[in-house]
N, CA, C and O of each residue as an XYZ file, in Angstrom:
620
protein
N       4.420    -35.975     -7.100
C       4.175    -35.065     -5.747
C       3.735    -33.814     -6.742
O       2.873    -33.205     -6.107
N       3.898    -33.293     -7.754
C       3.509    -32.317     -8.898
C       1.863    -32.495     -8.359
O       1.156    -31.733     -7.700
N       1.668    -33.498     -8.794
C       0.151    -34.186     -8.913
C      -0.616    -33.348     -7.645
O      -1.531    -32.534     -7.766
N       0.128    -33.858     -6.235
C      -0.312    -33.548     -4.857
C      -0.290    -31.870     -4.852
O      -1.266    -31.208     -4.500
N       1.195    -31.191     -5.376
C       0.883    -29.685     -5.367
C      -0.321    -29.066     -5.777
O      -0.965    -28.313     -5.047
N      -0.659    -29.394     -7.018
C      -1.842    -29.164     -7.904
C      -3.083    -29.357     -7.339
O      -4.047    -28.640     -7.606
N      -3.112    -30.222     -6.625
C      -4.567    -30.227     -5.923
C      -4.432    -29.746     -4.847
O      -5.508    -29.643     -4.258
N      -3.254    -29.256     -4.091
C      -3.339    -28.331     -3.206
C      -3.423    -27.288     -3.075
O      -3.856    -26.764     -2.049
N      -2.993    -26.628     -4.182
C      -3.279    -25.198     -4.824
C      -4.605    -25.232     -5.116
O      -5.119    -24.165     -4.779
N      -5.412    -26.016     -5.614
C      -6.810    -25.786     -6.100
C      -7.673    -25.869     -4.483
O      -8.629    -25.130     -4.244
N      -7.284    -26.616     -3.750
C      -7.726    -26.780     -2.441
C      -7.384    -25.391     -1.708
O      -8.316    -24.885     -1.083
N      -6.482    -24.899     -1.714
C      -6.350    -23.505     -1.128
C      -6.837    -22.627     -1.845
O      -7.323    -21.763     -1.116
N      -6.976    -22.368     -3.008
C      -7.397    -21.477     -4.012
C      -9.163    -21.417     -3.674
O      -9.721    -20.366     -3.358
N      -9.833    -22.657     -3.801
C     -10.959    -22.831     -3.340
C     -11.313    -22.252     -2.015
O     -12.136    -21.351     -1.852
N     -10.604    -22.860     -1.054
C     -10.868    -22.207      0.310
C     -10.616    -20.672      0.210
O     -11.251    -19.926      0.955
N      -9.948    -20.299     -0.451
C      -9.677    -18.788     -0.362
C     -10.788    -18.098     -0.679
O     -11.304    -17.283      0.085
N     -11.320    -18.446     -2.077
C     -12.788    -17.682     -2.586
C     -14.037    -18.473     -1.993
O     -15.070    -18.015     -2.480
N     -14.230    -19.317     -1.269
C     -15.271    -19.668     -0.481
C     -15.156    -18.803      0.706
O     -16.133    -18.208      1.162
N     -13.848    -18.718      1.266
C     -14.115    -17.776      2.598
C     -14.159    -16.426      2.032
O     -15.234    -15.867      2.251
N     -13.237    -15.680      1.315
C     -13.108    -14.491      0.951
C     -14.170    -14.016     -0.011
O     -14.485    -12.833      0.120
N     -14.969    -14.916     -1.235
C     -16.322    -14.321     -1.062
C     -17.331    -14.568     -0.274
O     -18.232    -13.749     -0.091
N     -17.298    -15.421      0.133
C     -18.380    -15.520      1.518
C     -18.365    -14.346      2.323
O     -19.276    -13.529      2.456
N     -16.819    -14.347      3.041
C     -16.933    -13.008      3.988
C     -17.505    -11.666      3.427
O     -18.341    -10.938      3.963
N     -16.669    -11.446      1.848
C     -16.845    -10.140      1.202
C     -18.439     -9.778      0.898
O     -18.888     -8.650      1.104
N     -19.141    -10.745      0.444
C     -20.378    -10.321      0.178
C     -21.326    -10.188      1.645
O     -22.062     -9.225      1.859
N     -21.178    -11.171      2.451
C     -21.672    -11.091      3.631
C     -21.700     -9.766      4.174
O     -22.723     -9.226      4.595
N     -20.029     -9.016      4.148
C     -20.208     -7.859      4.484
C     -20.747     -6.745      3.929
O     -21.175     -5.821      4.621
N     -20.770     -6.745      2.459
C     -21.501     -5.799      1.588
C     -23.088     -5.735      1.789
O     -23.822     -4.749      1.730
N     -23.378     -6.966      2.021
C     -25.027     -6.973      2.217
C     -25.491     -6.666      3.577
O     -26.615     -6.204      3.777
N     -24.656     -6.911      4.508
C     -24.832     -6.603      6.048
C     -24.891     -4.762      5.873
O     -25.865     -4.023      6.015
N     -23.521     -4.427      5.533
C     -23.745     -2.886      5.391
C     -24.681     -2.095      4.842
O     -25.179     -1.054      5.270
N     -24.963     -2.993      3.354
C     -26.301     -2.303      2.579
C     -27.718     -2.298      3.419
O     -28.441     -1.302      3.395
N     -28.087     -3.563      4.215
C     -28.915     -3.610      4.940
C     -28.988     -2.513      5.721
O     -29.976     -1.782      5.787
N     -27.872     -2.355      6.380
C     -27.639     -1.475      7.796
C     -28.296      0.406      7.017
O     -28.934      1.320      7.538
N     -27.860      0.265      5.977
C     -27.862      1.567      4.973
C     -29.529      2.093      5.450
O     -29.843      3.139      6.018
N     -30.429      0.939      4.980
C     -31.512      0.870      5.071
C     -32.294      1.464      3.364
O     -33.503      1.424      3.137
N     -31.514      1.836      2.640
C     -31.598      2.142      1.251
C     -32.093      0.955      0.515
O     -31.518     -0.131      0.595
N     -33.140      1.148     -0.190
C     -34.016      0.106     -0.822
C     -33.175     -0.164     -2.312
O     -32.875     -1.310     -2.648
N     -32.892      0.837     -3.015
C     -32.303      0.568     -3.953
C     -30.859      0.025     -3.617
O     -30.783     -1.180     -3.855
N     -29.954      0.456     -3.239
C     -29.023     -0.451     -2.295
C     -28.854     -1.912     -2.234
O     -28.127     -2.742     -2.781
N     -29.696     -1.913     -1.459
C     -29.913     -3.321     -1.017
C     -30.415     -4.287     -2.203
O     -30.193     -5.493     -2.312
N     -31.128     -3.475     -3.039
C     -31.831     -4.446     -3.850
C     -30.380     -4.889     -4.813
O     -30.006     -6.061     -4.847
N     -29.789     -3.993     -5.423
C     -28.354     -4.023     -5.854
C     -27.502     -5.159     -5.427
O     -27.136     -6.074     -6.164
N     -27.200     -5.009     -4.088
C     -26.298     -5.734     -3.403
C     -26.750     -6.851     -3.247
O     -25.964     -7.790     -3.373
N     -27.693     -7.033     -3.029
C     -28.663     -8.904     -2.771
C     -28.565     -9.272     -4.026
O     -28.102    -10.392     -4.245
N     -28.903     -8.569     -4.958
C     -28.593     -9.637     -6.601
C     -27.425    -10.045     -6.720
O     -27.147    -11.132     -7.226
N     -26.387     -9.031     -6.160
C     -24.829     -9.626     -6.975
C     -24.506    -10.471     -5.771
O     -23.725    -11.364     -6.100
N     -24.888    -10.519     -4.243
C     -24.324    -11.360     -3.466
C     -25.032    -12.557     -3.857
O     -24.183    -13.445     -3.936
N     -26.289    -13.057     -4.168
C     -26.658    -14.361     -4.724
C     -25.885    -14.685     -6.323
O     -25.778    -15.813     -6.803
N     -25.522    -13.729     -6.811
C     -25.017    -14.111     -8.351
C     -23.457    -14.707     -7.570
O     -23.053    -15.816     -7.922
N     -22.828    -14.082     -6.751
C     -21.116    -14.115     -6.381
C     -21.264    -15.574     -5.581
O     -20.534    -16.556     -5.716
N     -22.458    -15.423     -4.681
C     -22.857    -17.122     -4.389
C     -22.498    -18.193     -5.132
O     -21.661    -19.075     -4.937
N     -23.457    -17.928     -6.248
C     -23.384    -18.926     -7.010
C     -22.572    -19.127     -7.890
O     -22.590    -20.226     -8.445
N     -21.553    -18.067     -8.312
C     -20.582    -18.323     -9.551
C     -18.977    -18.774     -8.545
O     -17.997    -19.409     -8.935
N     -19.250    -18.145     -7.170
C     -17.668    -18.545     -6.649
C     -17.781    -19.383     -5.324
O     -17.009    -20.186     -4.799
N     -19.111    -18.873     -4.947
C     -18.882    -19.654     -3.404
C     -19.067    -21.080     -3.538
O     -18.311    -21.942     -3.089
N     -20.253    -21.284     -4.267
C     -20.707    -22.939     -4.548
C     -19.776    -23.562     -5.312
O     -19.449    -24.599     -4.735
N     -19.191    -23.424     -6.338
C     -18.172    -24.224     -6.760
C     -16.727    -24.613     -5.688
O     -16.058    -25.646     -5.733
N     -16.565    -23.605     -4.899
C     -15.620    -23.583     -3.931
C     -16.050    -24.616     -2.710
O     -15.190    -25.211     -2.062
N     -17.130    -24.732     -2.522
C     -17.897    -25.646     -1.284
C     -17.769    -26.943     -1.533
O     -17.521    -27.781     -0.666
N     -17.974    -27.241     -3.055
C     -17.889    -28.563     -3.911
C     -16.672    -28.789     -3.857
O     -16.424    -29.859     -3.302
N     -15.626    -28.114     -4.273
C     -14.171    -28.770     -4.717
C     -13.772    -28.691     -3.322
O     -13.154    -29.730     -3.094
N     -13.821    -27.969     -2.275
C     -13.071    -28.404     -0.977
C     -12.954    -29.768     -0.327
O     -11.890    -30.278      0.023
N     -14.509    -30.462     -0.166
C     -14.499    -31.693      0.191
C     -13.730    -32.682     -0.803
O     -12.957    -33.471     -0.260
N     -13.839    -32.728     -2.056
C     -13.287    -33.462     -2.837
C     -11.687    -33.203     -2.986
O     -10.914    -34.152     -3.122
N     -11.337    -32.131     -2.959
C      -9.672    -31.582     -3.095
C      -9.369    -32.290     -1.608
O      -8.819    -33.389     -1.555
N      -9.628    -31.827     -0.841
C      -9.443    -32.431      0.475
C      -9.294    -33.939      1.007
O      -8.531    -34.366      1.873
N     -10.250    -34.622      0.234
C     -10.530    -36.061      0.366
C      -9.568    -36.891     -0.475
O      -9.053    -37.969     -0.176
N      -9.414    -36.098     -1.705
C      -8.190    -36.487     -2.616
C      -6.310    -36.495     -1.857
O      -5.427    -37.345     -1.741
N      -6.449    -35.211     -1.551
C      -4.952    -34.810     -0.803
C      -4.836    -36.321      0.468
O      -3.844    -37.043      0.574
N      -5.698    -36.413      1.012
C      -5.744    -37.346      2.229
C      -5.329    -38.672      1.556
O      -4.342    -39.232      2.032
N      -5.886    -39.177      0.630
C      -5.815    -40.272     -0.083
C      -4.185    -40.472     -0.732
O      -3.375    -41.395     -0.650
N      -4.160    -39.269     -1.332
C      -2.448    -39.326     -1.625
C      -1.304    -39.374     -0.439
O      -0.167    -39.807     -0.625
N      -1.731    -38.927      0.641
C      -0.651    -39.106      1.548
C      -0.889    -39.750      2.460
O      -0.352    -39.510      3.541
N      -1.917    -40.934      2.267
C      -2.479    -41.914      3.125
C      -2.964    -41.323      4.876
O      -2.713    -41.912      5.927
N      -3.680    -40.053      4.710
C      -3.846    -39.464      6.196
C      -5.420    -39.944      6.592
O      -6.366    -39.476      5.959
N      -5.588    -40.742      7.494
C      -6.894    -40.924      7.618
C      -8.212    -40.156      7.887
O      -8.115    -39.286      8.753
N      -9.071    -40.267      7.477
C     -10.161    -39.254      7.985
C     -10.359    -38.999      9.092
O     -10.746    -37.874      9.405
N     -10.070    -40.346     10.351
C     -10.017    -40.210     11.698
C      -9.041    -39.350     12.526
O      -9.214    -38.991     13.691
N      -7.870    -39.048     11.646
C      -6.815    -38.080     12.325
C      -8.051    -36.876     12.882
O      -9.185    -36.632     12.470
N      -7.162    -36.250     14.079
C      -8.050    -35.688     14.983
C      -8.637    -34.376     14.067
O      -9.777    -33.952     13.877
N      -7.407    -33.981     13.633
C      -7.377    -32.104     12.750
C      -8.499    -32.625     11.751
O      -9.494    -31.902     11.695
N      -8.502    -33.711     10.991
C      -9.432    -33.570     10.255
C     -11.086    -34.016     10.224
O     -11.995    -33.660      9.474
N     -11.055    -34.978     11.406
C     -12.444    -35.136     11.886
C     -12.903    -33.864     12.351
O     -14.068    -33.530     12.135
N     -12.021    -33.035     13.035
C     -12.765    -31.573     13.570
C     -12.927    -30.655     12.342
O     -13.936    -29.950     12.365
N     -12.009    -30.523     11.138
C     -12.522    -30.039      9.938
C     -13.841    -30.170      9.377
O     -14.628    -29.260      9.114
N     -14.004    -31.533      9.210
C     -14.843    -31.912      8.940
C     -16.278    -31.633      9.631
O     -17.244    -31.368      8.916
N     -16.389    -31.695     10.962
C     -17.357    -32.000     11.575
C     -17.614    -29.978     11.208
O     -18.553    -29.544     10.540
N     -16.534    -29.113     11.844
C     -17.222    -27.826     11.510
C     -17.394    -27.184      9.799
O     -18.007    -26.201      9.383
N     -16.762    -27.975      9.255
C     -17.047    -27.672      8.015
C     -18.876    -28.233      7.474
O     -19.665    -27.777      6.645
N     -18.924    -29.165      8.242
C     -20.610    -29.653      7.911
C     -21.357    -28.368      8.808
O     -22.151    -27.619      8.239
N     -21.061    -28.224     10.065
C     -21.694    -27.163     10.869
C     -21.767    -25.867      9.788
O     -22.842    -25.298      9.599
N     -20.625    -25.481      9.148
C     -20.764    -24.237      8.195
C     -21.883    -24.274      7.186
O     -22.619    -23.324      6.921
N     -21.940    -25.716      6.546
C     -22.578    -25.734      5.689
C     -24.112    -25.916      5.852
O     -24.851    -25.790      4.876
N     -24.697    -26.281      7.374
C     -25.710    -26.429      7.863
C     -26.420    -24.779      8.335
O     -27.610    -24.551      8.551
N     -25.486    -23.980      8.387
C     -25.669    -22.720      8.130
C     -25.549    -21.965      6.994
O     -25.970    -20.813      6.893
N     -25.081    -22.477      6.280
C     -25.061    -22.062      4.840
C     -25.938    -22.143      3.934
O     -26.116    -21.177      3.192
N     -26.869    -23.613      3.755
C     -27.969    -23.656      3.014
C     -29.134    -22.968      3.171
O     -29.852    -22.431      2.327
N     -29.244    -23.058      4.485
C     -30.533    -21.709      5.023
C     -30.325    -20.094      4.602
O     -31.235    -19.278      4.460
N     -28.924    -19.857      4.445
C     -28.251    -18.440      4.124
C     -29.139    -18.475      2.699
O     -30.217    -17.981      2.367
N     -28.224    -19.239      2.086
C     -28.552    -19.081      0.404
C     -30.039    -18.820      0.315
O     -30.310    -17.770     -0.268
N     -31.106    -19.550      0.770
C     -32.418    -19.793      0.798
C     -32.788    -18.361      1.027
O     -33.670    -17.819      0.361
N     -32.005    -17.644      2.124
C     -32.866    -16.598      2.812
C     -32.037    -15.175      1.576
O     -32.700    -14.316      0.994
N     -31.290    -15.253      1.532
C     -30.525    -14.563      0.445
C     -31.341    -14.425     -0.647
O     -31.581    -13.297     -1.079
N     -31.841    -15.482     -1.199
C     -32.838    -15.494     -2.339
C     -34.181    -14.688     -1.980
O     -34.619    -13.806     -2.719
N     -34.692    -15.011     -0.975
C     -35.878    -14.455     -0.511
C     -35.613    -13.180     -0.349
O     -36.393    -12.438     -0.947
N     -34.485    -12.488      0.467
C     -34.254    -10.993      0.700
C     -33.776    -10.619     -0.593
O     -33.811     -9.389     -0.570
N     -33.353    -10.983     -1.699
C     -33.305    -10.374     -2.832
C     -34.735    -10.094     -3.659
O     -34.881     -9.091     -4.357
N     -35.506    -10.855     -3.531
C     -36.592    -10.999     -4.269
C     -37.513     -9.567     -3.604
O     -38.024     -8.602     -4.173
N     -37.441     -9.914     -2.357
C     -38.262     -8.801     -1.790
C     -37.627     -7.371     -1.930
O     -38.256     -6.319     -2.050
N     -36.488     -7.502     -1.899
C     -35.590     -5.789     -2.033
C     -36.159     -5.475     -3.351
O     -36.760     -4.433     -3.610
N     -35.882     -6.665     -4.359
C     -36.222     -5.782     -6.085
C     -37.702     -5.631     -5.953
O     -38.033     -4.546     -6.432
N     -38.641     -6.253     -5.523
C     -39.990     -5.964     -5.513
C     -40.369     -4.618     -5.038
O     -41.033     -3.791     -5.662
N     -39.707     -4.465     -3.488
C     -39.739     -3.135     -3.050
C     -39.373     -2.120     -3.816
O     -40.058     -1.142     -4.116
N     -38.217     -2.377     -4.150
C     -37.684     -0.985     -5.396
C     -38.162     -1.040     -6.501
O     -37.595     -0.250     -7.256
N     -38.979     -1.625     -6.985
C     -39.596     -1.714     -8.363
C     -40.874     -0.973     -8.129
O     -41.424     -0.344     -9.032
N     -41.329     -1.050     -6.947
C     -42.771     -0.185     -6.600
C     -42.657      0.510     -5.822
O     -43.642      0.817     -5.150
N     -41.372      1.080     -5.563
C     -41.053      2.303     -4.539
C     -41.653      2.087     -3.069
O     -42.169      3.021     -2.454
N     -41.549      0.791     -2.548
C     -42.176      0.476     -1.242
C     -40.903      0.583     -0.325
O     -39.727      0.707     -0.666
N     -41.298      0.526      0.574
C     -40.097      0.202      2.098
C     -40.185     -1.427      1.902
O     -40.967     -2.015      1.154
N     -39.143     -2.035      2.798
C     -39.002     -3.247      2.604
C     -39.800     -3.964      3.590
O     -39.634     -3.482      4.711
N     -40.571     -4.902      3.566
C     -41.488     -5.665      4.350
C     -41.213     -6.111      5.675
O     -40.011     -6.335      5.534
N     -41.435     -6.372      6.745
C     -41.318     -6.791      8.162
C     -40.402     -8.353      8.095
O     -39.468     -8.781      8.773
N     -41.211     -8.945      6.890
C     -40.464    -10.109      7.000
C     -39.232    -10.243      6.315
O     -38.509    -11.172      6.675
N     -38.699     -9.222      5.052
C     -37.082     -8.746      5.099
C     -36.302     -9.033      6.297
O     -35.333     -9.762      6.510
N     -37.229     -8.000      7.249
C     -36.020     -8.013      8.240
C     -35.664     -9.011      9.227
O     -34.557     -9.152      9.747
N     -36.969     -9.853      9.482
C     -36.621    -11.091     10.110
C     -35.865    -12.079      9.874
O     -35.271    -12.807     10.669
N     -35.920    -12.100      8.001
C     -34.873    -13.017      7.166
C     -33.525    -12.553      7.575
O     -32.636    -13.363      7.839
N     -33.332    -11.125      7.642
C     -32.010    -10.228      7.780
C     -31.447    -10.935      9.200
O     -30.272    -11.192      9.462
N     -32.145    -11.074      9.694
C     -31.854    -11.162     11.140
C     -31.361    -12.705     11.438
O     -30.416    -12.735     12.227
N     -31.646    -13.535     11.137
C     -31.805    -15.118     11.120
C     -30.664    -15.446     10.091
O     -29.933    -16.389     10.395
N     -30.412    -14.762      8.869
C     -29.131    -14.730      8.019
C     -27.940    -14.291      8.865
O     -27.026    -15.086      9.087
N     -27.920    -12.612      9.508
C     -27.069    -12.465     10.250
C     -26.534    -13.759     11.298
O     -25.437    -14.301     11.160
N     -27.251    -14.023     12.060
C     -26.983    -15.184     13.255
C     -26.632    -16.171     12.565
O     -25.570    -16.638     12.976
N     -27.075    -16.727     11.648
C     -26.071    -17.946     10.782
C     -25.092    -17.853     10.500
O     -24.254    -18.751     10.577
N     -24.911    -16.726     10.088
C     -23.205    -16.340      9.771
C     -22.454    -16.326     10.749
O     -21.366    -16.890     10.632
N     -22.708    -15.859     11.658
C     -21.712    -16.320     12.938
C     -21.056    -17.351     12.879
O     -19.855    -17.367     12.606
N     -21.884    -18.559     13.176
C     -21.273    -19.719     13.357
C     -20.451    -20.373     12.253
O     -19.435    -21.065     12.319
N     -21.238    -19.925     11.139
C     -20.627    -20.532      9.508
C     -19.156    -19.903      9.380
O     -18.183    -20.656      9.336
N     -19.017    -18.582      9.324
C     -17.682    -18.208      9.339
C     -16.667    -18.455     10.561
O     -15.609    -19.029     10.299
N     -16.856    -18.168     11.509
C     -16.313    -19.280     12.923
C     -15.580    -20.097     12.675
O     -14.350    -20.073     12.691
N     -16.580    -21.242     12.312
C     -16.432    -22.385     12.425
C     -15.316    -22.410     10.895
O     -14.297    -23.102     10.883
N     -15.612    -21.806     10.059
C     -14.562    -21.893      8.835
C     -13.553    -21.130      9.064
O     -12.887    -21.073      8.031
N     -13.040    -20.436      9.991
C     -12.049    -19.711     10.818
C     -11.275    -20.491     11.305
O     -10.057    -20.361     11.422
N     -11.998    -21.437     11.649
C     -10.883    -22.852     12.664
C     -10.688    -24.134     11.849
O      -9.975    -25.059     12.238
N     -11.312    -24.131     10.783
C     -11.393    -25.138      9.733
C     -10.030    -24.542      8.839
O      -9.013    -25.227      8.734
N     -10.149    -23.232      8.239
C      -8.465    -22.507      8.246
C      -7.237    -23.024      8.931
O      -6.236    -23.616      8.529
N      -7.696    -22.556     10.231
C      -6.619    -22.945     10.982
C      -5.780    -24.544     11.139
O      -4.613    -24.906     10.995
N      -7.022    -25.203     11.495
C      -6.731    -26.991     11.413
C      -5.961    -27.158      9.917
O      -4.923    -27.749      9.620
N      -6.728    -26.538      9.267
C      -6.104    -27.164      7.738
C      -4.511    -26.648      7.681
O      -3.559    -27.239      7.169
N      -4.525    -25.469      8.311
C      -2.952    -24.864      8.172
C      -2.072    -25.617      8.808
O      -1.151    -26.272      8.319
N      -2.482    -25.467     10.264
C      -1.728    -26.058     11.142
C      -1.570    -27.501     11.553
O      -0.596    -27.719     12.273
N      -2.319    -28.509     11.245
C      -2.748    -29.679     11.642
C      -2.074    -30.070     12.953
O      -1.222    -30.944     13.114
N      -2.792    -28.998     14.151
C      -2.270    -29.750     15.394
C      -2.237    -30.902     16.222
O      -1.498    -30.996     17.202
N      -3.050    -31.804     15.831
C      -3.332    -33.018     16.433
C      -3.619    -34.023     15.482
O      -3.892    -35.164     15.854
């Protein structure tokens, strides 16, 4: 049982890092973008990309591994409705997150270049920013529901 509790702790910690870091960095980039301050956007976008690589990406990897392992330890089937629902929503969030990562890299590069040259951000930056924002809504909404399913196991 101690082994299970260690894996459960790791699962909860990684879920917290994944959602907390993702939401926190998205908030700061969203707010920096709304400021229109190219220098601020350049700095924040650089750190958002780093935080995603350092914290969010490892958590995204640990989540399904630790979740699957806990299911194995408890004998819970993948076909349990709350598990299947969690996996479907996790996949939806992942399908939104992968392009978001690419968009953040491109937005970071555009912001760095614009700041270094003293230019305004190009129109493409703002197109990417709109797509980035729209993709964040189902990603975070889905993860909120996954959190609820993980805790409550309602069905």
